[in-house]
C-alpha positions in Angstrom: -6.6 -34.5 -22.3 -5.0 -33.1 -19.2 -4.6 -29.4 -19.1 -1.1 -28.0 -19.1 -0.2 -25.2 -16.6 2.9 -23.1 -17.0 4.7 -21.3 -14.2 7.0 -18.4 -14.9 9.8 -17.8 -12.5 9.5 -21.4 -11.3 12.8 -21.5 -9.5 11.9 -18.6 -7.2 10.4 -18.8 -3.8 6.7 -18.7 -4.7 7.3 -20.3 -8.1 9.0 -23.4 -6.7 6.3 -24.0 -4.0 3.6 -23.4 -6.5 5.1 -26.0 -8.9 5.3 -28.5 -6.1 1.7 -28.0 -5.2 0.5 -28.4 -8.8 2.6 -31.6 -9.2 1.0 -32.9 -6.0 -2.4 -32.1 -7.5 -1.6 -34.3 -10.4 -1.2 -31.5 -13.0 1.0 -31.4 -16.0 3.4 -28.5 -15.2 5.8 -26.7 -17.3 8.3 -24.9 -15.0 10.2 -22.1 -16.7 13.5 -20.6 -15.7 15.7 -17.9 -17.1 19.1 -19.1 -15.8 20.0 -22.6 -17.0 21.7 -23.2 -13.6 18.2 -23.4 -12.1 16.9 -26.1 -14.4 18.0 -29.2 -12.3 15.9 -28.4 -9.2 12.8 -28.2 -11.3 13.6 -31.5 -13.1 14.0 -33.1 -9.7 10.6 -31.8 -8.8 9.0 -33.7 -11.7 8.2 -30.8 -13.9 8.7 -30.4 -17.6 11.1 -27.5 -18.0 11.7 -24.7 -20.5 13.9 -21.6 -20.6 12.0 -18.3 -20.6 12.6 -14.7 -20.2 9.6 -12.4 -19.6 11.4 -9.6 -21.4 11.8 -11.8 -24.5 8.5 -12.3 -26.2 9.8 -14.9 -28.6 10.8 -17.2 -25.8 7.3 -16.9 -24.4 5.7 -17.6 -27.8 7.7 -20.9 -27.9 6.9 -21.8 -24.3 3.2 -21.1 -24.4 2.4 -23.5 -27.2 -0.2 -26.1 -26.1 -0.4 -24.4 -22.7 -3.9 -23.8 -21.2 -3.1 -21.9 -17.9 -0.4 -19.5 -17.0 0.8 -18.6 -13.5 2.6 -15.3 -14.1 5.0 -15.4 -11.1 8.3 -14.0 -12.6 9.1 -10.4 -11.8 11.9 -8.1 -10.9 11.6 -8.1 -7.1 14.2 -5.4 -6.1 13.8 -2.6 -3.7 16.9 -0.8 -5.0 19.0 -0.5 -8.1 21.5 1.9 -9.6 19.1 2.3 -12.5 15.6 1.4 -11.0 13.6 2.7 -13.9 15.2 0.2 -16.3 16.1 -2.6 -14.0 12.8 -2.7 -12.0 10.0 -0.6 -13.6 10.5 -1.4 -17.2 11.3 -5.1 -16.6 8.0 -5.5 -14.7 5.7 -3.4 -16.8 7.1 -4.3 -20.2 7.4 -7.9 -19.1 3.7 -7.9 -18.3 2.8 -6.4 -21.6 4.9 -9.0 -23.6 3.5 -11.9 -21.5 -0.1 -10.9 -22.4 0.7 -10.3 -26.0 2.3 -13.8 -26.2 -0.6 -15.3 -24.3 -3.0 -13.8 -26.8 -1.1 -15.0 -29.8 -1.0 -18.6 -28.4 -4.7 -18.6 -27.3 -4.1 -19.0 -23.6 -7.3 -19.3 -21.7 -6.5 -18.4 -18.1 -3.8 -16.3 -16.3 -3.2 -16.0 -12.6 -1.1 -12.9 -12.3 1.0 -12.4 -9.2 0.8 -8.8 -8.2 1.7 -7.5 -4.6 0.2 -5.7 -1.6 2.6 -2.9 -2.9 -0.2 -2.1 -5.4 -2.8 -1.3 -2.6 -4.0 2.0 -1.3 -2.8 2.4 2.3 -4.6 5.7 3.0 -7.4 3.7 4.7 -6.7 0.7 6.9 -7.2 -2.2 6.8 -6.2 -2.0 3.2 -8.6 -3.7 0.8 -8.9 -4.3 -2.9 -11.9 -2.0 -3.4 -9.9 1.0 -2.2 -7.8 1.1 -5.4 -4.1 1.6 -5.9 -1.2 3.0 -4.0 -1.1 6.7 -4.5 2.5 7.1 -3.4 4.8 7.4 -6.5 8.2 7.8 -4.7 9.5 4.3 -5.3 10.2 2.5 -8.6 9.3 -1.0 -7.3 6.0 0.1 -6.0 5.3 2.1 -9.2 6.0 -1.1 -11.2 3.6 -3.2 -9.2 0.9 -0.5 -9.4 1.2 -0.1 -13.1 1.7 -3.7 -14.1 -1.3 -4.7 -11.9 -3.5 -2.2 -13.8 -1.9 -3.3 -17.2 -2.6 -7.0 -16.5 -6.3 -6.3 -16.0 -6.5 -4.0 -19.0 -4.8 -6.5 -21.3 -6.8 -9.5 -19.9 -10.0 -7.7 -20.9 -8.6 -6.5 -24.2 -7.6 -10.0 -25.3 -10.5 -11.8 -23.6 -8.2 -13.9 -21.4 -9.6 -14.8 -18.0 -7.3 -12.9 -15.6 -7.2 -13.2 -11.9 -4.7 -11.2 -9.7 -3.3 -12.2 -6.3 -1.6 -9.7 -4.1 0.7 -11.4 -1.5 2.3 -9.8 1.5 5.8 -10.7 2.9 6.2 -14.4 1.9 8.5 -16.4 4.1 9.3 -20.0 4.8 10.2 -23.4 3.3 11.4 -24.1 0.6 13.8 -21.7 -1.0 16.8 -22.2 -3.2 17.9 -18.6 -2.7 16.8 -16.2 0.0 14.1 -13.9 -1.0 13.9 -10.4 0.3 11.5 -11.4 3.1 13.4 -14.6 4.0 16.5 -12.4 4.3 14.8 -10.4 6.9 14.1 -13.5 8.9 17.8 -14.4 8.6 18.7 -10.9 9.9 16.5 -11.4 12.9 18.2 -14.7 13.7 21.6 -13.2 13.3 20.8 -10.4 15.7 21.2 -7.8 12.9 17.9 -6.0 13.7 19.6 -3.5 15.9 16.9 -0.9 15.6 13.1 -0.8 15.3 12.5 1.6 12.4 8.7 1.7 13.1 8.1 0.0 9.8 5.8 -3.0 10.2 5.6 -6.3 8.4 2.9 -8.7 7.4 4.3 -12.2 7.4 2.6 -14.9 5.2 3.7 -18.5 4.6 4.7 -19.0 1.0 2.8 -22.3 0.9 -0.4 -20.5 1.8 0.2 -18.1 -1.1 0.8 -21.0 -3.4 -2.6 -22.5 -2.3 -4.2 -19.1 -2.9 -2.8 -19.0 -6.4 -4.1 -22.4 -7.2 -7.6 -21.5 -5.8 -7.5 -18.3 -7.9 -6.9 -20.4 -11.0 -9.7 -22.8 -10.1 -12.4 -20.4 -8.9 -11.2 -16.8 -8.8 -13.4 -14.4 -10.7 -12.2 -12.8 -14.0 -10.8 -9.3 -13.5 -10.7 -9.5 -9.7 -7.8 -8.9 -7.3 -7.3 -11.0 -4.1 -5.2 -10.0 -1.1 -3.2 -13.0 0.2 -1.9 -11.8 3.6 -2.7 -12.0 7.3 -5.1 -9.5 8.8 -2.7 -8.0 11.3 0.8 -6.6 11.1 3.8 -7.6 13.1 6.3 -5.0 14.3 10.1 -5.5 14.2 10.2 -5.7 18.0 7.4 -8.3 18.1 9.3 -10.3 15.4 12.5 -10.3 17.4 10.7 -11.2 20.6 9.1 -14.2 18.9 12.6 -15.3 17.7 14.1 -14.7 21.2 11.4 -16.9 22.9 11.9 -19.6 20.3 15.7 -19.6 20.5 16.8 -18.3 23.9 20.3 -19.6 23.3 20.8 -16.9 20.7 20.4 -14.2 23.3 18.6 -11.9 20.9 18.0 -8.4 22.2 14.8 -6.3 21.5 15.8 -3.5 19.2 15.1 0.0 20.4 12.8 2.4 18.5 14.7 5.1 16.7 13.4 8.6 16.2 12.3 9.5 12.7 14.8 12.3 12.4 17.7 10.0 13.3 16.5 7.5 10.7 16.7 10.2 8.1 20.3 11.0 9.0 21.2 7.3 8.9 19.5 6.9 5.5 21.3 9.9 4.1 24.7 8.4 4.9 23.7 4.9 3.7 22.7 6.5 0.4 26.2 8.0 0.0 27.7 4.6 0.9 25.6 2.8 -1.7 26.7 5.2 -4.4 30.3 4.1 -3.7 29.7 0.3 -3.1 26.9 -0.3 -5.5 25.1 -2.3 -2.8 21.5 -1.8 -1.6 21.3 0.5 1.5 19.7 -1.1 4.5 17.6 2.0 5.0 16.1 4.4 2.4 14.5 7.7 3.0 11.6 7.0 0.7 10.6 3.9 2.8 10.7 6.0 5.9 8.4 8.5 4.2 6.1 5.8 2.9 5.9 3.4 5.8 7.0 5.0 9.1 4.2 4.2 11.6 2.1 2.5 9.0 0.3 -0.6 10.3 0.2 -3.1 7.4 -3.2 -4.6 8.2 -5.3 -6.1 5.5 -9.0 -7.0 4.9 -8.7 -10.5 3.5 -12.5 -11.3 3.6 -12.8 -11.4 -0.2 -10.1 -14.1 -0.5 -11.6 -16.0 2.4 -15.0 -16.0 0.9 -14.2 -16.6 -2.8 -11.0 -18.6 -2.6 -11.4 -20.3 0.8 -8.2 -18.6 1.8 -7.3 -19.6 5.3 -3.6 -18.9 6.1 -1.7 -19.8 9.2 -1.2 -16.9 11.6 1.7 -14.5 11.1 3.3 -15.8 14.3 3.1 -19.4 13.3 4.4 -18.6 9.8 7.3 -16.7 11.3 8.2 -19.4 13.8 8.3 -22.0 11.1 10.4 -19.7 8.9 12.8 -19.1 11.7 13.4 -22.8 12.2 13.8 -23.4 8.5 16.2 -20.5 8.0 18.2 -21.5 11.1 18.5 -25.2 10.1 19.0 -24.8 6.4 20.6 -21.4 5.8 21.9 -19.7 8.9 25.1 -21.6 9.3 25.2 -24.0 6.2 24.8 -21.7 3.2 25.7 -18.3 2.0 23.4 -16.1 -0.1 
């Protein structure tokens, strides 16, 4: 009897690409969605579909029946909210708790849990799994990834469920049915909206490489282990714009100047005031300047290479492919 794999958050950027990979591998896939409007794209992919909300344990108890493996992809991926403790932290942490409780009650055997490089300790670079967790507690999203990462390992051990964690960096590329946070950055580069280099670096990784890493984690990842799915070297904003400018000279993209830290603080202050009025996420936040100004987001991925055969395309290649995808499919044809 063929094993059944269930993917939470299947209509999202990683979830959709992971479902496609599993289908191509010949697996029986249950793709879950929260909003019924997202159901059709999953049906067209060839998946069995079910509605599921990670904050609703009863919906998971229904969905997990007869399932063997769970890819826990769904999460609240927001860098800002009017009520971040509730909208981001509690959703992610309590959603993780309820998912493992439901998995235990339905006798799930294996879980690949999607964490994030946000749950890594950056005090020593390159960042690696063995160095522990991010010690900076100034941001609710980062707090949620730290604490839900720890909780997943604790509950996996408590319930005797084989639990393997993957920690992706900034996932970009094809295919997306709405623009993720990272793909939006690619779109901003194309639109010439990166008018300043904030000295905050990025680590681009192709979403399909992360999907392959998640599949490998399910097949041969070690129970209770964490695996960084990223590229080894960071890319600066200036370098990213330069890559786009070379690829699309007709866009006449300009290299953004570096802005002094004190000026960034002033800009962030006024953006915070503006957000309190508009209710929209500010483009620049003081806590991110504090956390990431000058930080080189480099990672030691030797563990994933050795144990998962993780071999991602370079950040430059991933970015170039994402630039073409966003330009052709999103830049002028669709709105967000």
